[in-house]
C-alpha positions in Angstrom: -188.7 20.0 121.3 -187.9 19.5 117.6 -185.0 21.5 116.2 -185.9 24.4 114.0 -185.5 23.9 110.2 -186.0 26.7 107.6 -187.1 25.3 104.2 -186.6 27.8 101.4 -188.7 27.0 98.3 -191.2 24.9 100.2 -193.9 25.1 97.6 -191.9 23.8 94.7 -192.0 20.2 93.5 -189.0 19.1 95.6 -189.9 21.5 98.4 -193.3 19.9 99.0 -191.7 16.5 99.3 -189.0 17.8 101.6 -191.6 19.4 103.8 -193.5 16.2 104.2 -190.3 14.3 105.1 -188.8 16.9 107.5 -192.0 17.5 109.5 -191.6 14.2 111.2 -188.3 15.2 112.8 -188.1 19.1 112.7 -190.2 22.1 113.4 -190.4 23.4 109.8 -190.9 26.9 108.7 -191.3 27.4 104.9 -190.5 30.5 102.9 -190.8 31.2 99.2 -190.9 34.1 96.7 -193.8 35.6 98.5 -191.5 36.1 101.5 -188.3 37.3 99.9 -186.6 37.9 96.5 -183.7 35.5 95.9 -182.5 37.5 93.0 -182.1 40.9 94.7 -180.1 40.3 98.0 -183.4 40.8 99.9 -182.7 41.9 103.5 -186.1 40.4 104.6 -184.6 36.9 104.5 -181.7 37.8 106.8 -184.1 39.4 109.2 -186.2 36.2 109.2 -183.1 34.1 109.8 -182.0 36.3 112.7 -185.6 36.0 114.2 -186.0 32.3 113.7 -182.4 31.2 114.5 -182.8 27.8 112.6 -180.6 24.9 113.4 -180.8 23.8 109.8 -181.4 25.8 106.5 -182.5 23.8 103.4 -182.1 25.7 100.1 -184.4 24.3 97.4 -184.7 27.6 95.6 -183.6 27.5 92.0 -183.9 29.5 88.7 -184.2 26.6 86.3 -184.9 26.0 82.7 -181.8 25.8 80.4 -183.1 28.4 78.0 -184.5 30.7 80.7 -181.0 30.8 82.2 -179.4 31.6 78.8 -181.9 34.5 78.3 -181.4 35.9 81.8 -177.9 35.0 82.9 -177.7 37.7 85.5 -180.9 36.5 87.2 -179.6 32.9 87.0 -176.3 33.9 88.6 -178.1 35.9 91.3 -180.5 33.1 92.3 -178.4 30.0 91.7 -175.0 31.3 92.8 -175.1 34.5 94.8 -178.2 33.6 96.9 -176.6 30.3 98.1 -173.4 32.3 98.8 -175.4 34.5 101.1 -176.8 31.5 102.9 -173.4 29.9 103.2 -172.0 33.1 104.8 -174.8 33.1 107.3 -174.3 29.5 108.1 -170.6 30.0 108.5 -171.2 32.9 111.0 -173.8 31.2 113.1 -172.8 27.5 112.9 -176.1 26.2 111.6 -176.3 23.4 109.1 -176.8 24.3 105.4 -178.3 21.8 103.0 -177.9 23.0 99.4 -179.6 21.2 96.5 -177.4 21.0 93.5 -177.7 19.4 90.1 -176.4 16.9 87.6 -176.0 19.8 85.2 -172.6 20.7 86.7 -171.2 17.8 84.5 -170.8 17.4 80.7 -172.0 14.3 78.9 -170.8 10.9 80.1 -169.5 8.3 77.7 -171.5 5.1 77.5 -170.9 3.1 80.7 -169.4 6.2 82.5 -170.9 7.8 85.5 -170.1 11.0 87.5 -169.4 10.4 91.2 -168.6 12.9 94.0 -164.9 13.0 93.2 -165.5 13.6 89.5 -164.4 17.0 88.2 -167.4 19.2 87.2 -167.3 20.9 83.8 -170.6 22.6 83.1 -171.6 23.2 79.5 -174.4 25.8 79.9 -175.2 28.8 82.1 -177.6 26.8 84.3 -174.8 24.3 85.1 -172.2 27.0 85.6 -174.4 28.9 88.1 -175.2 25.7 90.0 -171.5 24.7 90.2 -170.7 28.3 91.4 -173.0 27.7 94.4 -171.4 24.4 95.2 -168.0 26.1 95.4 -169.3 28.9 97.7 -171.2 26.6 100.0 -168.3 24.2 100.4 -165.8 27.0 101.2 -168.0 29.3 103.4 -170.3 26.9 105.4 -168.3 24.3 107.4 -171.5 22.4 108.4 -172.9 21.8 104.9 -174.5 19.1 102.8 -174.4 19.7 99.0 -176.8 17.2 97.5 -176.6 16.8 93.7 -179.8 15.5 92.1 -180.7 14.3 88.6 -183.9 14.9 86.6 -186.8 14.8 89.1 -190.4 13.6 88.9 -193.0 14.1 91.6 -196.3 15.5 92.7 -196.7 19.2 92.2 -199.3 21.9 92.1 -198.0 23.3 88.8 -196.7 20.9 86.1 -193.9 23.1 84.8 -191.1 20.6 84.3 -190.5 17.8 81.8 -191.9 14.6 83.4 -194.9 16.4 85.0 -195.7 18.1 81.7 -195.6 14.8 79.9 -197.8 13.2 82.6 -200.4 16.0 82.2 -200.5 15.5 78.4 -200.8 11.7 78.8 -203.6 12.0 81.3 -205.3 14.6 79.0 -205.3 11.9 76.2 -203.1 13.6 73.7 -202.7 11.1 70.8 -199.0 11.3 70.5 -195.8 12.7 72.1 -192.4 13.2 70.6 -189.6 12.4 73.0 -185.8 12.3 72.6 -184.1 9.0 72.5 -180.6 10.5 72.9 -181.1 12.2 76.2 -180.3 10.0 79.2 -180.6 10.5 83.0 -181.0 8.7 86.3 -184.6 9.8 86.9 -185.5 10.1 90.6 -188.7 10.5 92.6 -188.9 13.6 94.8 -190.5 11.6 97.7 -187.6 9.1 97.7 -185.0 11.9 97.6 -186.6 13.9 100.3 -186.8 10.9 102.6 -183.1 10.2 101.9 -182.0 13.9 102.6 -184.0 13.8 105.9 -182.3 10.6 106.9 -178.9 12.1 106.1 -179.6 14.9 108.5 -181.2 12.8 111.3 -178.4 10.1 111.1 -175.7 12.9 111.2 -173.9 11.7 108.1 -170.5 13.4 107.7 -170.8 16.9 106.1 -169.8 17.2 102.5 -171.0 16.5 98.9 -173.4 13.7 98.0 -174.9 12.4 94.8 -178.4 11.0 95.4 -180.5 9.1 92.8 -182.9 6.3 92.3 -181.1 3.3 90.8 -180.7 2.9 87.0 -180.4 5.1 83.9 -182.8 5.5 81.0 -183.4 7.6 77.9 -186.2 10.1 78.1 -188.0 8.2 75.4 -188.0 5.0 77.4 -188.9 6.9 80.6 -192.0 8.4 79.1 -193.0 5.2 77.3 -193.0 3.5 80.7 -195.1 6.3 82.2 -197.7 5.9 79.4 -198.0 2.2 80.4 -198.4 3.0 84.1 -201.0 5.6 83.4 -202.9 3.2 81.1 -203.6 5.7 78.3 -203.6 5.1 74.5 -200.8 7.5 73.7 -198.1 6.9 71.1 -194.6 7.9 72.0 -192.6 8.8 68.9 -188.8 8.6 69.1 -186.9 11.6 67.9 -183.4 13.2 68.3 -183.0 16.0 70.8 -182.1 18.2 67.8 -185.8 18.1 66.8 -186.5 20.6 69.6 -185.0 24.1 69.3 -182.9 25.3 72.2 -180.8 28.3 73.1 -178.7 26.3 75.5 -176.3 23.4 74.9 -178.2 20.5 76.4 -176.8 17.9 78.8 -177.4 14.6 76.9 -176.0 12.1 79.4 -175.1 13.6 82.8 -175.3 10.3 84.6 -174.9 10.6 88.4 -173.7 7.8 90.8 -172.3 7.9 94.3 -169.1 6.5 95.8 -170.5 7.4 99.3 -174.0 6.0 99.6 -176.0 3.3 97.8 -178.7 4.4 95.2 -182.4 4.4 96.2 -184.9 1.9 94.8 -184.9 1.3 91.0 -186.4 4.1 89.0 -189.2 1.9 87.4 -190.5 1.2 90.9 -190.4 4.8 91.9 -192.0 5.9 88.6 -194.8 3.4 89.2 -195.4 4.8 92.7 -195.6 8.3 91.1 -197.9 7.2 88.4 -200.2 5.4 90.8 -200.3 8.6 92.8 -201.4 10.5 89.7 -204.1 8.0 88.9 -205.4 8.2 92.4 -205.5 12.0 92.3 -207.2 12.0 88.9 -209.9 9.6 90.1 -210.6 11.7 93.3 -213.8 13.8 93.4 -213.5 17.5 92.9 -212.6 19.6 95.9 -215.6 21.4 97.3 -215.4 25.3 97.2 -213.8 26.8 100.2 -216.2 28.6 102.7 -216.6 32.4 102.2 -214.9 33.1 105.6 -211.5 31.5 106.2 -209.1 31.5 109.1 -207.3 34.9 109.2 -204.0 33.9 107.7 -205.5 32.1 104.8 -208.1 34.8 104.2 -205.2 37.3 104.0 -203.5 35.1 101.4 -206.6 35.1 99.3 -207.0 38.9 99.4 -203.3 39.2 98.5 -203.8 37.0 95.5 -201.6 34.1 96.7 -202.3 30.6 95.6 -204.4 28.4 97.9 -203.5 24.7 98.1 -206.1 22.0 98.2 -207.0 20.5 101.7 -204.2 17.8 101.6 -201.6 20.6 101.3 -203.3 22.9 103.8 -202.8 20.3 106.4 -199.1 21.1 106.3 -199.8 24.3 108.2 -199.1 22.1 111.3 -195.5 22.4 110.3 -195.5 26.2 110.5 -195.3 26.9 106.8 -195.8 30.4 105.5 -197.8 31.7 102.6 -198.6 29.5 99.7 -197.4 31.5 96.7 -195.7 29.6 93.9 -192.0 29.2 93.1 -189.8 31.8 91.3 -191.2 33.3 88.2 -189.8 31.3 85.2 -187.4 29.5 87.3 -189.1 27.5 90.1 -188.2 25.4 93.0 -187.4 21.9 91.9 
């Protein structure tokens, strides 16, 4: 029998990839904002934890968006710091494994040629980064059996293109004539499917508990990243180089939070991963439209429709074999990565 794994934030961009990876080795149950409120100390989640008794909890819930966190710091603190603290306390009491997804945003800007590894001292420069570092501290101190996995900027398949690379991809595929992209923002961009497979392998191989930085290999400016994506998607779109200051922002932006690891090797180079992502988008855009669903659906899905929850296309519905719950989206404003 497969061990039980509870995946929180299973309908977000990273959550979908994690679900696909974990289903091969675990009996996965997915919960999201339709099942509990991560910002309010919701007792429903603790009850579900007590009922399910998972061997592993994976937390991919996040309130993201630098400006959104500046506007709603209390909500950012509740979701990004205090919610993981609750999970860490539960894991500490029960002995289950907690996998917490963290971020490059816990670091300031690196100098040219510098990288941040697991032993580097965090120094967040905005509320989002501060709340993510707070969670790292609570998880490491309260959950003995933990993996904290810091990730960089992500790209990957998603139902709702709400984050940078996916928004750019949607605009490229829509044929917008030009895009303005910052040349002075750098990252180690990483593919959700690659990261999810690596996190799963970390669990299955029983790597030592602790903190890990996980990325695809290589660093790049956002301008060069999107320019490469335009080539892959084969669209006639001009990418115009601008400074990040051309875009107004409430938050202080992380311009060069370059992650590296002193514990594990990087994944395949980001251009290879980006090509795989782009080819996936091209394949999806060329696919015929999904036929309307029948008027009468299986009971659980029918109830989702009556409740107004989102219904995934057939490829996603197949994941019900993994024991996933309702298919509502991520957190309002802040979403699962």
